[in-house]
Backbone as ProteinMPNN parsed JSONL, in Angstrom:
{"seq_chain_A": "MKYMILVAETEKEFAMRNEAGTAAFEAFMAPWFAYSSALAQAGVILGGQALMGPETATTVRIRDGKRIVEDGPYADAKEQLGGFFVIDVPDADTARDWAAKAPTSSSGHTDLRKVMPFDGEA", "coords_chain_A": {"N_chain_A": [[100.227, 118.417, 94.793], [102.265, 116.224, 96.846], [102.18, 115.127, 100.271], [103.54, 113.916, 103.348], [101.831, 112.944, 106.195], [103.011, 112.403, 109.266], [102.249, 110.864, 111.937], [102.513, 111.139, 115.196], [102.021, 109.687, 118.489], [101.198, 109.864, 121.799], [102.405, 108.107, 124.606], [100.445, 106.705, 125.947], [98.424, 106.453, 124.15], [99.572, 105.106, 122.364], [100.058, 102.7, 123.648], [97.222, 101.696, 123.512], [97.166, 100.178, 121.599], [97.471, 97.836, 122.565], [94.994, 96.973, 123.142], [93.505, 95.554, 121.877], [89.852, 94.853, 120.509], [88.72, 95.529, 122.659], [86.131, 97.579, 124.193], [87.29, 100.231, 124.743], [89.575, 100.104, 122.986], [88.163, 100.449, 120.652], [86.609, 103.015, 121.009], [88.847, 104.838, 120.748], [89.935, 104.213, 118.352], [87.954, 105.244, 116.619], [87.996, 107.906, 115.948], [90.151, 107.963, 114.128], [89.063, 105.928, 112.274], [87.37, 107.792, 111.396], [88.769, 109.846, 110.388], [90.435, 108.633, 108.39], [88.419, 107.948, 106.608], [87.274, 110.511, 105.694], [89.661, 111.291, 104.597], [89.598, 109.492, 102.249], [87.251, 109.902, 101.09], [87.461, 112.6, 100.262], [89.17, 112.313, 98.445], [91.861, 112.582, 98.523], [93.572, 110.866, 99.53], [96.538, 108.889, 99.262], [97.842, 106.555, 100.402], [98.695, 104.675, 103.536], [99.762, 103.646, 106.554], [99.659, 102.298, 109.662], [101.779, 101.668, 111.92], [104.087, 99.58, 113.619], [105.15, 99.044, 117.113], [108.107, 100.819, 118.923], [109.775, 98.976, 119.573], [110.217, 97.334, 118.018], [111.719, 98.632, 115.686], [114.634, 99.311, 113.85], [117.874, 100.336, 113.088], [120.16, 101.085, 110.567], [123.094, 101.861, 109.789], [125.946, 102.421, 107.815], [129.539, 102.379, 108.18], [132.503, 102.931, 107.945], [132.564, 101.239, 105.888], [131.446, 99.059, 107.33], [128.854, 97.318, 108.503], [126.536, 98.641, 110.884], [123.741, 97.676, 113.071], [121.467, 98.874, 114.833], [119.133, 97.939, 117.219], [115.868, 98.389, 118.222], [114.271, 99.085, 121.307], [114.398, 102.975, 121.354], [116.179, 105.966, 122.822], [114.33, 107.24, 125.687], [111.251, 108.318, 124.925], [108.27, 110.673, 124.63], [106.632, 110.468, 122.917], [105.624, 108.148, 120.176], [106.178, 107.614, 117.055], [103.505, 106.915, 115.291], [102.394, 105.948, 112.537], [101.199, 106.679, 109.297], [100.352, 108.848, 106.421], [99.854, 109.265, 103.29], [99.196, 111.803, 100.908], [97.693, 113.669, 98.284], [97.269, 116.989, 97.209], [96.442, 120.143, 96.382], [97.82, 122.233, 97.728], [100.122, 123.599, 100.129], [98.577, 124.749, 102.158], [96.368, 123.312, 102.211], [97.152, 120.764, 102.892], [98.287, 121.075, 105.361], [95.803, 122.001, 106.611], [94.497, 119.324, 106.301], [96.572, 118.284, 108.083], [96.201, 119.02, 110.654], [93.542, 118.061, 111.038], [94.044, 115.475, 111.964], [93.77, 113.346, 114.523], [95.88, 113.009, 116.43], [96.985, 115.863, 116.46], [95.815, 116.911, 118.283], [96.629, 115.725, 120.901], [99.059, 114.322, 120.662], [101.576, 114.63, 118.202], [101.669, 116.028, 114.847], [103.306, 115.607, 112.088], [104.351, 117.294, 109.246], [105.276, 116.678, 105.965], [106.819, 117.697, 102.82], [106.595, 115.531, 99.868], [109.373, 114.433, 97.905], [109.516, 115.264, 94.359], [109.998, 113.296, 91.712], [111.43, 112.745, 88.575], [109.768, 114.504, 86.916], [107.529, 114.454, 88.447], [104.596, 115.657, 90.064]], "CA_chain_A": [[101.695, 118.138, 95.608], [102.256, 114.893, 97.75], [102.627, 115.2, 101.373], [103.3, 112.792, 104.077], [101.679, 113.299, 107.199], [103.283, 111.629, 110.251], [101.408, 110.735, 113.117], [103.219, 110.641, 116.54], [101.148, 109.308, 119.295], [101.637, 109.619, 123.36], [102.373, 106.52, 125.155], [99.033, 106.222, 126.604], [97.674, 106.157, 123.173], [100.185, 104.005, 121.516], [99.481, 101.524, 124.355], [95.865, 101.363, 123.276], [97.3, 99.204, 120.478], [97.48, 96.431, 122.95], [93.588, 96.836, 123.783], [92.223, 95.409, 120.512], [88.906, 93.922, 120.685], [87.827, 96.102, 123.934], [85.356, 98.755, 124.136], [88.415, 101.39, 125.012], [90.358, 100.364, 121.637], [87.154, 101.067, 119.629], [86.635, 104.287, 121.501], [90.398, 105.083, 120.928], [90.217, 104.008, 117.151], [86.807, 105.896, 116.187], [88.218, 109.29, 115.524], [91.1, 107.708, 113.109], [88.306, 105.584, 111.166], [86.568, 108.827, 110.307], [89.831, 110.773, 109.674], [90.81, 107.82, 107.19], [87.349, 107.713, 105.75], [87.454, 111.684, 105.289], [90.864, 111.689, 103.507], [89.268, 108.85, 101.342], [86.012, 110.713, 100.613], [88.11, 113.712, 99.586], [89.74, 111.811, 97.149], [93.618, 113.057, 98.603], [94.833, 110.078, 100.132], [97.403, 107.83, 98.147], [98.124, 105.365, 100.84], [99.122, 104.921, 104.852], [99.831, 102.197, 107.669], [99.765, 102.143, 111.175], [103.266, 101.165, 112.561], [104.372, 98.469, 114.924], [105.904, 99.83, 118.365], [109.328, 101.099, 118.679], [110.619, 97.964, 119.908], [110.538, 96.441, 116.22], [112.799, 99.441, 114.839], [116.006, 98.956, 113.531], [118.572, 101.476, 112.556], [120.989, 100.399, 109.965], [124.212, 102.286, 109.423], [127.366, 101.715, 107.392], [130.361, 103.228, 108.705], [133.996, 102.59, 107.572], [132.411, 99.935, 105.387], [130.845, 97.834, 108.109], [127.073, 97.447, 108.629], [125.782, 98.44, 112.196], [122.35, 97.657, 113.238], [120.699, 98.967, 116.264], [117.53, 97.79, 117.419], [115.008, 99.512, 119.236], [113.679, 101.002, 121.448], [115.869, 103.722, 121.414], [116.237, 106.613, 123.817], [112.895, 107.456, 126.099], [110.405, 109.485, 124.444], [107.321, 111.001, 125.274], [105.62, 110.325, 121.837], [105.91, 107.308, 119.403], [105.633, 107.342, 115.468], [102.475, 105.493, 114.934], [102.132, 105.684, 111.426], [101.75, 107.578, 108.294], [99.4, 108.866, 105.435], [100.571, 110.095, 101.918], [98.21, 112.674, 100.452], [97.989, 114.367, 97.259], [96.771, 118.231, 97.321], [96.901, 121.131, 95.705], [98.886, 122.931, 97.89], [100.722, 123.653, 101.485], [97.477, 125.237, 103.002], [95.531, 122.294, 102.323], [97.942, 120.123, 103.582], [98.349, 121.999, 106.814], [94.453, 121.545, 107.004], [94.44, 117.774, 106.87], [97.378, 117.311, 109.137], [95.501, 119.564, 111.613], [92.446, 117.251, 111.591], [94.542, 114.443, 112.567], [93.648, 112.748, 116.1], [97.226, 113.417, 117.128], [97.206, 117.135, 116.516], [95.111, 117.479, 119.64], [97.222, 114.939, 122.004], [100.601, 113.832, 120.488], [101.702, 115.937, 117.607], [101.369, 115.554, 113.532], [104.426, 116.324, 111.146], [103.927, 117.025, 107.465], [106.539, 116.762, 105.141], [106.344, 117.511, 101.364], [107.4, 114.386, 99.303], [110.122, 114.771, 97.046], [109.131, 114.728, 93.378], [111.434, 112.646, 91.121], [110.97, 112.371, 87.022], [108.513, 115.522, 86.356], [106.069, 114.287, 89.42], [103.986, 116.665, 90.716]], "C_chain_A": [[101.318, 117.046, 96.56], [102.948, 115.387, 98.964], [102.522, 113.984, 102.162], [103.045, 113.287, 105.284], [102.153, 111.994, 108.508], [102.708, 111.819, 111.716], [102.322, 110.434, 114.435], [102.208, 110.518, 118.08], [101.915, 109.61, 120.945], [101.814, 108.261, 123.522], [101.478, 106.062, 125.174], [98.332, 105.888, 125.187], [98.369, 105.087, 122.553], [99.846, 102.617, 122.238], [98.197, 101.194, 124.072], [95.994, 100.137, 122.37], [97.224, 97.864, 121.088], [96.119, 96.028, 123.697], [92.474, 96.446, 122.779], [91.04, 94.485, 121.015], [87.944, 94.472, 121.83], [87.165, 97.431, 123.138], [86.266, 100.089, 123.727], [88.899, 101.598, 123.794], [89.295, 101.205, 120.614], [87.041, 102.183, 119.756], [87.587, 105.188, 120.645], [90.457, 105.556, 118.95], [89.125, 105.141, 116.076], [87.588, 107.096, 115.261], [89.459, 108.849, 114.261], [90.325, 106.96, 111.934], [87.764, 106.808, 110.466], [87.597, 109.668, 109.661], [90.133, 110.027, 108.378], [89.595, 108.124, 105.867], [87.167, 109.159, 105.227], [88.646, 111.923, 104.533], [90.232, 110.871, 102.011], [88.056, 109.576, 100.487], [86.469, 111.841, 99.918], [88.649, 113.481, 98.429], [91.493, 112.103, 97.199], [94.407, 111.803, 99.107], [95.474, 108.899, 99.125], [97.898, 106.765, 98.893], [98.479, 105.574, 102.536], [99.172, 103.872, 105.554], [99.895, 102.986, 108.994], [101.246, 101.413, 111.356], [103.43, 100.657, 113.748], [105.139, 99.469, 116.038], [107.462, 99.943, 118.18], [110.466, 99.745, 118.957], [111.274, 97.035, 118.512], [111.136, 97.178, 115.526], [113.916, 98.785, 115.064], [116.672, 99.989, 112.722], [119.715, 100.96, 111.68], [121.993, 101.404, 109.472], [125.499, 101.763, 108.701], [128.389, 102.799, 107.322], [131.601, 102.477, 108.498], [133.566, 101.173, 106.462], [131.95, 98.939, 105.998], [129.51, 98.387, 108.101], [126.866, 97.474, 110.342], [124.243, 98.78, 112.307], [122.236, 97.713, 114.796], [119.321, 98.422, 116.44], [117.065, 98.392, 118.405], [114.281, 98.795, 120.677], [114.661, 101.704, 121.683], [115.429, 104.546, 122.767], [114.648, 107.06, 124.131], [112.255, 108.718, 125.639], [109.16, 109.516, 124.705], [106.291, 110.659, 124.187], [106.539, 109.171, 120.918], [105.682, 107.564, 117.943], [104.873, 106.11, 115.246], [101.868, 105.441, 113.495], [101.855, 106.726, 110.471], [100.532, 107.808, 107.367], [100.227, 109.707, 104.372], [99.186, 110.501, 101.353], [98.869, 113.365, 99.201], [96.806, 115.457, 97.018], [97.078, 119.012, 96.625], [97.744, 122.106, 96.114], [98.963, 122.917, 99.439], [99.376, 123.809, 102.301], [96.382, 124.043, 103.482], [95.954, 121.152, 102.932], [98.094, 120.122, 105.119], [96.841, 121.382, 107.22], [93.977, 120.084, 107.306], [95.084, 117.275, 107.994], [96.704, 118.011, 110.562], [94.229, 118.929, 112.122], [92.947, 115.989, 112.047], [94.338, 114.305, 114.226], [94.857, 113.394, 116.835], [97.469, 114.96, 117.346], [96.618, 117.726, 117.934], [95.857, 116.655, 120.95], [98.716, 114.861, 121.848], [101.162, 115.1, 119.379], [101.787, 115.076, 115.783], [102.68, 116.321, 112.957], [103.856, 116.13, 109.872], [105.257, 117.429, 106.799], [106.02, 116.677, 103.767], [107.107, 116.053, 100.699], [108.088, 114.945, 98.032], [109.831, 114.325, 95.772], [110.308, 114.405, 92.345], [110.835, 112.62, 89.356], [109.778, 113.029, 86.626], [107.241, 114.977, 87.133], [105.746, 115.586, 89.782], [104.339, 116.726, 92.377]], "O_chain_A": [[100.18, 116.963, 97.022], [104.04, 115.952, 98.905], [101.701, 113.105, 101.902], [103.87, 114.099, 105.701], [101.637, 110.877, 108.558], [102.779, 112.827, 112.418], [102.808, 109.306, 114.523], [101.776, 111.562, 118.568], [103.134, 109.536, 121.093], [101.45, 107.39, 122.733], [101.3, 105.008, 124.562], [97.601, 104.898, 125.216], [97.706, 104.111, 122.201], [99.454, 101.619, 121.634], [97.967, 100.067, 124.511], [95.157, 99.235, 122.339], [96.975, 96.863, 120.415], [96.002, 95.142, 124.542], [91.275, 96.716, 122.708], [91.214, 93.54, 121.784], [86.782, 94.105, 122.006], [87.443, 98.026, 122.097], [86.083, 100.805, 122.743], [88.883, 102.714, 123.273], [89.517, 102.247, 119.997], [87.303, 102.821, 118.736], [87.172, 106.121, 119.957], [90.807, 106.604, 118.406], [89.497, 105.678, 115.033], [87.684, 107.068, 114.034], [89.541, 109.709, 113.384], [90.682, 107.165, 110.774], [87.685, 106.909, 109.242], [87.405, 110.168, 108.553], [90.109, 110.659, 107.322], [89.777, 108.4, 104.681], [86.827, 109.102, 104.046], [88.598, 112.874, 103.753], [90.319, 111.401, 100.903], [88.108, 109.712, 99.264], [85.853, 112.115, 98.888], [88.648, 114.272, 97.486], [92.255, 111.921, 96.249], [95.635, 111.723, 99.102], [94.817, 108.183, 98.37], [98.45, 105.892, 98.223], [98.541, 106.76, 102.862], [98.489, 102.952, 105.102], [100.174, 104.174, 109.154], [101.521, 100.47, 110.613], [103.012, 101.152, 114.795], [105.634, 100.549, 115.715], [108.037, 99.225, 117.362], [111.641, 99.649, 118.603], [112.296, 96.412, 118.225], [111.341, 96.67, 114.423], [114.241, 98.013, 115.965], [116.1, 100.487, 111.752], [120.375, 100.166, 112.35], [121.56, 101.909, 108.436], [126.014, 100.703, 109.056], [128.283, 103.839, 106.672], [131.655, 101.329, 108.938], [134.33, 100.214, 106.357], [131.943, 97.853, 105.418], [129.125, 99.518, 107.804], [127.021, 96.45, 111.007], [123.648, 99.754, 111.846], [122.681, 96.972, 115.672], [118.472, 98.618, 115.571], [117.7, 98.873, 119.343], [113.756, 97.692, 120.524], [115.717, 101.28, 122.152], [114.637, 104.115, 123.605], [113.825, 107.227, 123.231], [112.615, 109.867, 125.892], [108.677, 108.44, 125.056], [105.113, 110.564, 124.53], [107.769, 109.18, 120.874], [104.479, 107.784, 117.796], [105.189, 104.931, 115.089], [100.798, 104.847, 113.359], [102.299, 107.823, 110.806], [99.631, 106.979, 107.484], [101.049, 110.594, 104.604], [98.219, 109.741, 101.318], [100.065, 113.597, 99.026], [95.662, 115.116, 96.716], [98.127, 118.793, 96.019], [98.375, 122.81, 95.325], [98.078, 122.348, 100.078], [99.127, 122.927, 103.124], [95.799, 123.865, 104.552], [95.112, 120.49, 103.54], [97.994, 119.148, 105.865], [96.717, 120.444, 108.007], [93.282, 119.722, 108.255], [94.71, 116.365, 108.734], [96.792, 117.316, 111.575], [93.809, 119.095, 113.267], [92.087, 115.322, 112.624], [94.756, 115.149, 115.019], [94.723, 114.217, 117.741], [98.104, 115.32, 118.337], [96.946, 118.774, 118.49], [95.552, 117.083, 122.063], [99.505, 115.248, 122.711], [101.159, 116.291, 119.69], [101.925, 113.868, 115.587], [103.014, 117.448, 113.323], [103.146, 115.216, 109.454], [106.05, 118.318, 107.109], [105.107, 115.928, 103.42], [108.174, 115.654, 101.165], [107.549, 115.734, 97.256], [109.797, 113.099, 95.657], [111.318, 115.09, 92.189], [109.63, 112.436, 89.18], [108.848, 112.424, 86.094], [106.115, 115.008, 86.636], [106.554, 116.515, 89.799], [103.842, 117.603, 93.083]]}, "name": "protein", "num_of_chains": 1, "seq": "MKYMILVAETEKEFAMRNEAGTAAFEAFMAPWFAYSSALAQAGVILGGQALMGPETATTVRIRDGKRIVEDGPYADAKEQLGGFFVIDVPDADTARDWAAKAPTSSSGHTDLRKVMPFDGEA"}
């Protein structure tokens, strides 16, 4: 079963992205590198990426046949979507175990969503 792990970082954590090259940044990223490595070593990771800040976000809607584009940032939020991982595991309990290990589970939050299968995918 495929699951997407969505990681939501606190504002302070998200701001660490601006500290690249510093010891503080390396200390912040160390648990993420360990988590990514653990997913890879377990053979469950299918992909994942860090995301740019909410100021780069765009929402596109079609209403009455017209395209409406809204650029970020959006309403004030305590946490920001920082990235995602896609994993392939045997069951929901295993997916929950991996989500619980994400560094954001102890500071921001970590969402887990089952990926919808199409064309006979599991």
